[in-house]
N, C-alpha and C positions, 0 to 999 in steps of 0.2 A: 639748545645745548652747543657746545664746542665738541669737535672731534679731532683727533690727530690724523691726517690723511694716510691711508693705506699705500704704502709703494708697492704699485704691481708690476713694475717693469723686470723683464727676466732677460738679461743679456744673452742668454743663449737660445733664444726663440724668438726669430723675426719671421719675416715673410721671404726674405731673401734664401735664410737657412732652410726653409721650407721647399722652396722652388726647386732648390739646387741639391736636394736630399737624393739618397740612392735611387735607382730606378727598378731594382729587382725587389721582391719581396715573396715571401714562403710562410705557410703555417701561420694562418691567422685563426680568429677565434670560434667560440661555439655559438650555433644559432641558437635563438630563442631567450626567453626572459630567466634571469635569475630569481631565486626566493628572494621575498622582501627581505630587506635588513634595514635597522633602525637607522634614522636619520639624524646627524649630528651636524652642528655649525662649523665653519672654518673651511681653510684652504682656498688656493686659487684655482679656477676650472678653466681650462683652455680648449676651446674648441675651433676647428679647421672646417670653415663653411665652404661649399662649392658654389657660393653666390656673391655678389658686391662688385661694383664697379667704381671707377672715379668720378662718375657723373652722381653719384648717391648725394642727398642732402639730408639735412635733420627734418625739412618740412614733410611731416606726416601725410600730406596732401598727396605726395609723389612717390610713396613707398611702392615698390615695384618688385622686389626680390626676397627671398628667404633671409639673406643677411639682415635687412631692414626690417623685416616683419619679426625676427627673433629680437632684434635690437628695441623695436617698439615695445613688445610684450617685457622686456626687460626692465625699461625705466619710464614708461609710459603708466599711467592709470587709465581704464575704462569703465563706463556705466555698468555695462554687464559683460561675462564670458561664458564660454561654454566649458563645462566639466569634461571629464575625462569620460564619463558615461553618455555623454551628449545632451545632458540636461543644460539649462541654461541657469547659472549662478549670479549672484549679487555681487557687484564689486565696489565700486565707488557709490554707486546706487545700491541702498540695503534693502529697498523694497520698491514694486510698483504697483499701480492697479490701472485698469481701464475701464471706460464707459461701457454701456451696454453694447454698443454698437463699435466699439474698438476705435473708434476716432479720435477718441481724446485718451492720453495717458499722462499719468502723474508719477513722477519717479522722485523718491526721498532720498536726499544725498546723506551718505553716511557721516556722522560727525567724526572730527578726529583724523580726518585724512589731510596731509599736507604735503604741498611741493617741496622739492629738495632744497628750495631756499628758505623754507621755514614758515611760509604763507600759508594760511588754511584754504582748502579748496571749498569754495561758495557755489551755491546754485547759479548765480552769475556766470561764475566761471565756466560751469558746466553748458549754458547756453550760450555764451560767446564761442566756447570751442567748438560746438556743432554747428553754430551759424558761420563760422570760417568754412566750412565745407558747401554752404548754401549761397543761392543768388547768383546773378548775372556775372560778378566778377570772379565768381569761383572757377577754377580749373581741375578741382580736385578730382581724382578718381573715384572717391565716395560720393560725389555730388548726386550722381543716378540714385542712390540709397536714400538719401534726405529730400529728394524733391518732392515728395509727398506730404511734408511737413508744411503747413501753411502758416503756422506761428508756435514763435516759443516764448512763454512767459515764466516767471518766476513767482512763488508765494512762499515767501520765508526761506527754509531749505528744500523745497521742493520744486522741480522743474516740470512744468506743464508743456506738452506736445500736442498740438492740434492737429490732425492730418486732413487732407482732403477727402479721404474717404476711410473705412475701417481697414486695420492691417492686424490679423490676427498672430502673426509673427514679429511685430514691431520690437520687442525688448532685443530679438535676435540682431536686429539692425546695428545696436551698438558694440557688437562684438567686433566689428571689421576693424583691421589693425591701422585704418586710416584715422579712425575717430577717437583719437587721444584727447585726454583732458589736459589743456595746455594752461600755463599761467598767462595773466595779462599781458598785453605788450602792443607794439604801435601797427602791426601787420594785421588789419581789419580786427584789430582786438586782441590779438594773442601775439606772444612771443615764443617762436620755434627754434630760434636760431641759438638761444642759449644752451640747448639742449637739458632744459629743465622739465623734469615729469614729476609724476605722483606715485610712480611704482616701486618694486621692491630695490631696485638698484639706482645708484646715482651713475649717470654718464661722466666719466672724467677724462677721456680722450676719443676723438672720431678722426680718424683718415681714411676718407673716402676710399673704397676698393682695397684698403689695406688692412686696417685692425680698428676694432672699438674696445675700449677697455671701462670696465663698471666696478663700482664699490657697493656694498651691501650699504642700504639706506637704514640706519639704525631706528628711525622713527617711523618705520612703515606700520601702516594701521594693523597688518594681518602678521600675527606671530607665526603662522603656520606655512611660509613661505621664504624663499630668499634665504637659503642654508649656506650659500659660499660667502667667504669674507670678500672675494673679488672674482671678477671674470674677465679672460681676454678671448676675443673673439676676432679670427682671422679669415680674410677673404682669400681663399686659396683655390682658384679654379681647376688647376692642374689636378687630375685625379690622383696619379701616382705620387705627387708630392702629398697631398692629403691623407693617402692611406699608408705611407712611408711614415709621415709625421705620427700617427697613432700608433704603429707597430714600435717604432722606437720610445713611445712614451713620451715625446714632445707635447703632445696633445690628449686630452682624455677622452674626446669624441668627435667624429666625421660624419657628414650626412653623404648622400648621392654615391653610394659605393659603386665601384665595379663590378656588376652582377655577373660577368662573366667569372669572376674570381670568388664569388661567395661561399661556393662549395669548398675551398680551403680553408674558409675561417674556423672550421671545426678542429684544425689541428693545435690552435693555440688556446688553451684553457684560460688565458688571462683576459680575452676579448669576447665580447657578446655582440652579436648581429641580431638585430631586430627587423622584423617585416610587418608591416602594418597597412591593411587594405583600407582605403578612403576615396575620396573623390578627386585625388589629382588625376590630371589628364594632359596628355600631350597631344599637339595639334599641330596641322599645317593650314596656316591662315592666308585665306585669298583676298585681297582687296576688292571688293565688289563694284567700287566706283572705276577700277582701271581694267582695260582691256588686257585678255580677253575674258576676265573674270566676271564682267559684266552681264555676261551671258550665262543664265542658270543651267543651259545644258552643258556648257564647258566645266561648270561645277559638278554637275552630275556625273560625268565623265570622268574626271578625275577621282572622284568618291568610288567609282567601280574600278579604277585602275590601280587601286592601292589593296595590297594583300597584308591583310589585317593580323590573319594568324601568324603568319611569317615575321611579322614584326614583334609581336608578344612574345614569341619563341626565341628570336634573335637578338634583339633590343632588350628585353625585359627577361629573358630568361625564365618565363614563366611566373615572374613576381608582378602579376598583373592580369588584364583581362580584356578583351576585344571592345573597342569602342563602337558606337554607332552614330556619330557625326551630332551629337548632342551632348550638354556637359552635365547632365545629371546621372548620378552615380547608382549603383543597383541597390544599395543599403539607404537610399533617402526615399522619404516618404511616399512621393508621387512619381517615382521612377516608373516609366512607360514598359512594362513588360509584355505589352500585347504589339509593339512597334515591330515590324518585320526588319530584320537584319541586314544591312547593305552589305553586300559581300563582294569578293574579287571576281569581276566578271569581265574580260577585256572585251567581249563581243557586245555586251552592253554598253561599255564604255564608248566602242565604235559607233554604236547607234547614236549616242548621244552627241557625239561629234558631228555626225551625219544632221541630227537636229539643228546643230548650230550652224550648219553650212560648211563644214569643214571635212577635209579628208584625213588630215593630221593636226598635231598641235605641238608648238614649239614653247616652252616656258622656263622661267630661271627659278630655282628654289634656293634661297638662302638659309643656311644653316650653321650654327656653331655649338660645341659643346655646353655653351653658357645657357643655351635655350632649355637643353635637357641631355644628360648623359647619353651618348649615343646618338646624337642628333644627326650627326653628319653620316653616319652610317645608316639611320634610319632614311634619310633622304637617299641616299646611293640604291638601298632597297627599293624604294618606292621609283627611282628611275628605272631600275630593271624589269619591274613588275609592268609599270606604264608601257614599257617597250613595245610590249606585246600587242598594245591597243593602238598602236601609232603615234603615242604620244612619246615628245623627246624632252626629258626634264634635265637641265642643266643646272648641276648641283654647283652651288657659288657657297664655297667655305669662306667665312668671313671671321675676323678678329672676335675673341671673347668678350674684351673690354669695349665698352660702349653699345655692346648689342641691343640692348634694351633702350637706349636712347637714338640710335642711329639706324638700325635696321627694323626692329618691330614697329610695325604701323607705319613704314616709311618704304621698305621693298613691297612688290606687289605681291610677293608670295614668300612666306618665311615660316619658320619651324618655331614653336611656343609651347611652354608650359605653363598649365593652370592649376594651384592648388586645390582648385575647387572652392564651393562655399558649402556651409551646412545646410542652409535652407535654399530652397529653390529659388526664390524671388530675389535673393542676395546675387546668386550666380548669373541670373538672366539679366537683372537690371545692371549689372555691373559690366558685362561684356557683350550683350546683345540688344539692348534697348536702343531706340533711335537717337542719335546724339550724345550717347554716353562717352566718355572720354577716354576709356578702355574698349570701346566696341571695335577691337583690332581687325575686323574683317571690313568695317563701314559699311555694314550690311543694313537695309530698310526694308521691312515687311510690316504694311498698316495693320494685317490681322493680328499677328504676332503682338503688336505694341497694345492693341486693344485688349486681347486676353492677359496680357502682363498685368494692365492696371485692374482689369476686372477681377483675377484671381487673386491679387494681394489684398482686395476689399471683401472678397467673398467668405463668409464665415460658416456656410454649408460646406463639410468636408468633400460629399461626393461629388458636389459641383466644382469645387476647386481642383479635384482630380481630373476631372474631363478636361478641364481648361489646361492645365499642365500636361496632360497626354498630348492634345493638340499643339500645343508650342512645341513639345519634343518632335513631334512628327514633320512641323511646319521646318524646323531646323534642319533635320534628317534631310528633307527633300530640296529645302530652297537656300538653306544657310552656307555661308562662305568659309565654315570652318570644318576642315577634314579632321575628326576625331577617331583616330584609328585604335587607341589604345588607353586603358586607366592603367596607370602605374602604383603598384605599392609604395610606400614610403619605407626604404630600406636605409637604416643608419647603424652606426657601430659606437659601443662604448668600451673604454679600457677597464683595468682591474679597478676595484673599492668604490666604483660608482654606483650609487643607489637610486634607481628610476621608479621603483615600486612595480607591480605587477600588472599595471594597466596603462594604456597609452592612448592620448587623444588620437582621433583619426582626421581631425579636421584640417591640419597641417603637418608637415614634417616634424620629425623630432618633438613628438609629444604635443601637436599644436602649436610647435616653435615657443612652448612655455616651459622648455627645459629649465630655463635659469631660474625660475621661480620655484620648481618643482623637485628638481633632482639635488643629491647632496652626496658627499663621499661618506663610506662607511665610517 
């Protein structure tokens, strides 16, 4: 069918006006959720995100920040997704079933799903899209998640995945925001450059690090999502500019709030602040193949030289909890609640320095607010606490733009945020498995890798728990990531925004699925 394109340009709203907006603000909104209101269709929804950079591309294999995650969920379709209550829900796949050993999985493709260019989504399209992330040529961040797949075949409109071993959590694999269903094309069988997906919105403009614009896709298979006529999403890294844009009404929602001022938000009844505990965690990543971080005793010294409680208090202002140098959150199924908490202990840090043959240590820590809100301040607090242990940390404040392409996984010691993953295997495979594209500490541990493969295939839950417990202990003791804190997702919405009475905790802003779930009153 033909449609008249929706004009979504707004002459009074652009990135420059947001970045030059007034600096001061007082009297923001009430914390907590509003009562549920009926959802209606219509309107243009504007969001200022504290993410995005000029090096972003539309290649889903490269998505690495909240701006692109939100875009991906807006215009792409996925085989499965996580519902707000944490259960796995069918999307492009309407159903699935496993063999008795969970080593073969059959996904039935939903009829009536179309790409934004009008082409029907087929089982072959799904197989090609997943294969795009597999094989020696792949540099996808999702490659570790699909490496256990030995074969993908189709049978009518059913896609059959054969695994090297059983995986009880396999349907959760396809919730990953990299694994979008793409139309056919010339790049290893897919076309990502055209920005065509099969999600609830069509991508109509993309200016990397600046703005993305979307229109509702009228032929979407699901009538219960995609309520806005159009969406404008701006990359606004400057915290004050984001906040001012919300207060002035130029945007309807922002993320990554200034936690120092959240207490003021109750003075304005027109705004709502939401705090959602999840698996998001902030880290200081040490490259284990770069001196001095090649020495595990240096890594242990630094883990004991950081005051975790102080960071939760002064950086998160209580909107989070202390971390223990592994990425599994307290609400996850296999969280190791028996593991001793690593504490701030300058004497123990000095002990480990001596074990490394050192009397003192001098390292440089790179940070920017692009890593996480307050990252530079957190690095300074780390600098102060480490000085008592004879460790001199030079804080290198670097530009926000290009942080993820130029600093992350390049500088030997850097600040990082991870949104976490709802399933333990996904998080550990993505960031800690040997050779993973996003193993941002370049860490290698043979026992960990052995357990990771074994746990994935283990169907006996108590045995799986033991394996995941041991993996967390290995990361705590030997790993290259200092994980001092888990941070709540804290975001705000303006008047007449209907969000519902529950939020997904898997990513920021309702699992970054706000575009399909929210509406105006």
